[in-house]
Structures are given as C-alpha cells and as structure tokens.
N, C-alpha and C positions, 0 to 999 in steps of 0.2 A: 132035403127034397128040392129039386130044381124048380125055379119059378117059371110057369108057362110063358112063352115068348109073347103071347097076346097081352100080358100084363107088364111088358117092358117096352115102353115107347122109345123111339129112336132119340139119340142125344140132340139132334137138330130140332125136334119138336119141343123137347124139354128146355133147351136153351132159349128158343123163341118165346115160349110161355113164361119162363122165369124173368127174362128181360122185360117183357110187356107187363108182367105183374108188378115188378119193382118200379117201373117208370110210369105205370098207368097210362101207357101210350104205345100204340103200335108203331107210330112214326119214330118215336125216340128209340124203341127197341130195334127198329130197322137200321137206324143210323149207328147204333152201338155194334150191331152184328154185321154191318156192311151188306145189308140186304135191302130189297125194296119193301115199302109198306105193305104192298099186296102179298108179297112172299111171306111176311110174318103173319099176316091175317090168315093166309091159307094154312100155314103150319099150326096155328092155334086152333083153327076150325078142324083140322085133321085130328088133333089131340082130343078135342071135344067129342068128335065122332067115335074115337077109340074108347073114350071113357063113358060115353053115353050120357053126358050131362053138359050143361053150359058152364064155362069157367068165367066168362065175362058178360056183363050187361052192356049192350051196345046202344048208345043213345046219341043220335046225330053224329057229331064229330068226336065224341068222347067214349071211352070204355072204362068200365069199373068192374072189379072182381065181384063175383057172387060169393055167398057164404062158403059154398063148396070150393070155389076158386081160391079163397083166402086160405082155407085149411090145406088144400093141395099145394099151393105155392110155398107155404112154410115147410112142408115135408120135402118137397123137391129141392128147395134151396139148401136145406141141411144135407140132403143126399149128395148134391153136387159139391158141396163144401168137403164132405168126407172123401169123395173121389179125388178132388183136387189135392187134399192133404196127403192122401195115400200116394198119389202120383209124385208129388213133390218130395216126399220122404224116400221113395224108391229111387228117384233120379239123383237125390243127394248121396245115397249110399246103396247102390244096387247089389253090392256083394254081401253085406252082413245084416242089413236091416237097421231100423231105428227103434230106440226105446224112448217112448214118451212118458216121462216121469214127473208126477206132481210132487212138490216138496213144500215143507213148511219153511217160511222165509229165512229165519235165523239158523235153524238146523241145516238148511240147505247151503247157506253161504259160509257158515263157520265150521260145520263138521263134514258135510258131504263134499262140497266143491273142492276143498284142498286135497281130498283123496281120490277124486274122480280121474285125474290123469293116470293113476295106477290101473284103474279098470280099463281105460281106453288103451293103455299100453299092452295089457294082457288080451284085449279083444279088439284088435285094430280094424275089424270090419264093421263094428257097431258104432252108430252115432247116437248120442244121448241128447234128447231135447228136454229142457227143464221148464216147468211152469209153476208159479207159486200161488198158493191160496191158503187162507187160514181155516176156512170151513172145509169139511169133508167134501170130496168130489162125488158126483153121481155117475157111476160107471155106465149107466144106461144112456147118458146124454153127453158126457164129457169124453173127448177123444184122448184118453190116456191109458197106458198099458198097466201102470201101477202108481201107487201114491204112498208117501211117507205120512203116517198118521200118528198122532199122540192122543192117548186116552185109554179107553177100554177095548177089549176084544169083542166089540159088539157092532161092527159095521155090517149091516144087513146086506146080503147079496154079494159079499166079498170074501175071498180067501185071505187069511191074515197070518203073518209070521212075526213072532216076537223078535225085536231087535235088541232093545236095551231099556233099562230104567234110567232114572236120573236122581240126583240129589240137588235140592235147592238151598240157597243160603241168602240171608238178608245182606245186601250190599249197598254201600253208599260211598260218598267221597270222604277223604280224610278230614277235610274241613268241616263237613256237616257233622261227622261223628264227634269231633272236638267241640264244635259249637253247641251241640245239644247234650254233651256229656254222656253219650251212649256207652254203656258198659255191660248192661244185663238185658235179657229178653224183656223184662218189665219196662225198661226205658223205651222200648219200641211201641208200647201201647199208646203213647202220647206223641210219637214222632210223625212227621208227614210221610205217609206211605204211598207208594206207587203201585197201581193195580193193573194186571193184565186182563183185558176184556175177555180173552178166551179162557181165563181161569179165575172166575169171580170169587171163588171161595178159598183161594190159595192161602191168603193171610189167616183166615179163620182156622184152617187146618194146621198152619204153622204154630199159631198160639196154642192150639189144643195139644200139639206135640210137645210144647214147652210147659204143659200142665198149667196153662193160664186160661182164665175165663175173662173174656173181654166183651164189651157191648158192641154196638154198631161200629164196624171198621170202615172208615171213609178215606177218601184221598183221590188223587188224580188217576184217571183212567187212560190207559195207553194200549194200543192194539198190537204192538210187536215187541219182542224181547230186545231187539237191537236198539229201538227207540227208548225203551225203559232203561237200558244200560247207559245210554248217552245222557238221559235225564238224571239218572242217579249220579253219574260222574260229574255232572254240572252242579250238583248240590241241591237238586230240586226235591229230593226225598230219598227214602230207602226203598229199594226194589227187591222183590223176592225172585231170584234168578237161578236157572240151572247152572251149577258150578262149572260143568264141562264146556259151557258156551261162553263163559267170561274169563277163561284162563288167561287170555292176552291182557285184559284190563287189570286183572289181579296181579299179574307178573310185573306190569308197568307201574302199578300203584295208582292208576286212574280210579280204580275201585278198591275198597277194602271190605272185608267181612265186618259187618256192623257189630257183631257180638261173637264171642268165642262159644263153640259148641252149638252153633245155630244150624248145622247141617241136618236136613230132614229129607227122607226119601219122598218123592212125589207119589201121589195116588195112582197116576197114570203111567203108561209105558209107551215107548216108540214101537211102531209096527210097520212092516211093509204090507200093503194091501193091494189086491189086484182082482179083477173080475175073473171068475172061474174059467171063462172061455179063453183067457190068455195064458192059462197055466203052462201050456206046452210051447209057448212062443219062445224060440231060442234066445233072443236077446234078454228076455226077462229071466229065463233059466240061468243064463250066464251071470246076470246081475245078482240074482239071489245067491248063487254060489260064491261070488266075490264078496258080497256083504258078510256072509257067514265067516269067511276066512278073515276078513278085516276085524270083525268083532271078536273072534276067537283069539287073534293075535294080540289085540289090545287088552283082553281079559287075562292073558297069560302073565 
C-alpha cells in the first residue's frame, strides 16, 4: 500500500531538521547546508506544522530537541542513511546490483574470500560487500541481504539454508606437544587449553566425545578462530579448531594435531540466512545457486 504523500515531508525539510537536531543549533545547521539561519528555522517550523507537534524547545538563543523530536530524529537519521546507502550501492553498480553479505571473520577470510573471485567472474554485474560480526545480525535493523551463520537452524525471522558441517581437532605447536608429552586425549585434561568465546562448551563436548569425564575446564578465552590458531602456533596452549579452516597451518607444520583420532564433528552447522523479503532478490538468488554448486563440487 502506498504511503499518503502527506506523510512524506520533502527532503529539504528533513535535511534541515536532521542537521539542526545533530548540531543542536539552527546556525550550525545553516552553515552545514549553505543556507541562512532563518531559512533553516522556517523549514523546521514547516516540518513541525506538517507533523502537528513541536520538535524543538526554543529558549532565547538556544534550541533543544523535545522528547518527540529526539525519537523522530533517530528515525529520520536512519532513513536518510538507508537512502544514502542504497544510492551509493546503485551508483557503484547500476547494472547488476549489490549483495551485502555478513560473514563470520575466519570463515569469510579463509573459506569464502578465496572462492569469491569465481562468483564475481560468473556474475560480472554483481558487487559483493562484506561485513563481519561474530554475533547474529538483526535483519530488521542491519542493512544486509544475507549472513553466514554457525549454530542451529533457529534464527527467528530468517530463512535459512544448510551449507556444511565441520570437524574440529585439538591443535597446538610441535614444541608444546613435545614439552607436555601429549599423546592421548587424557593428556589434554591437564594441558593449557584455549577457548573460543563463541563456543564456551566446545571442550566439554570434545572430552565427552572421547568418553572422558572432566571437571571444570579453564583456560585462556579468545574471540576469533584466527587468533586462537596464532596463539596455538605460538605455543600458548591447545586450541579446538575447525580442521578445514587450519589446513594451511597444518600443511606448513605451524600447527599439528595434538592427538591421533581427535576429530569430532561440531554440534552446529554453517547456514546461509536471509530475511524473507530478500528471497527473490536476484544477487542473492545468484549467490545461493553459486554456493550450492561450490559445496556440491567439494563434496564430490
């Protein structure tokens, strides 16, 4: 349903209001917009008349947002940001559109990024914009078309597609393994362990998979797999890492598997998640099809 025009103030009124709200000054807003102070004042007053409420408290030579003005300024600022982002994306790629993709840092840099040139070669009109975050995105507020998610198929308000599982292994430096005489899973119960903040119970799950009962599992907390891998390679402890993300370190010998037979499937899986309203967005459809082809080829 179309929004009635009476609820759509002109951009000049919104720009004047946003600048005045941000600077708490009609004079500063006028300088920013290359207008006179009286012109900004008139535009703000016209917006107030349109809305039917005061947006500013005017006291002598100062202005201050009302409670309604504070709330409205926040909404308008976000709306203007969305318009600017959409315009920038279209100008950058008017032919094919942009895919704004949220990724997990290590998965993005070690698995996805090396393969993305293939997607771009197959889809020359599409631009991919990447942003990283460890916690799940909120599709109601974050301006992304899709996100790579690790965990369960339980992202409320999102459509999800299973990508892959993973196997984790205890990994450490050759020196630390020799120094501690690590040879069996039991030896890891007393070894310095490195923990991923995003997977606080990973070591407990691993010991359980080894048919071991251990007490409180303590150790250093680290927020990203890449940092944990570097810390393990430096001899700071044993990290439980996805095997497919540390293939380079294992092949170089920077890391070694701490014990034989320590491979354990993770409880979670990797998913592609997206807001339902973006399901028919052509760049996302192309990316989903490409991902399926990539994963099918690697599983063959």
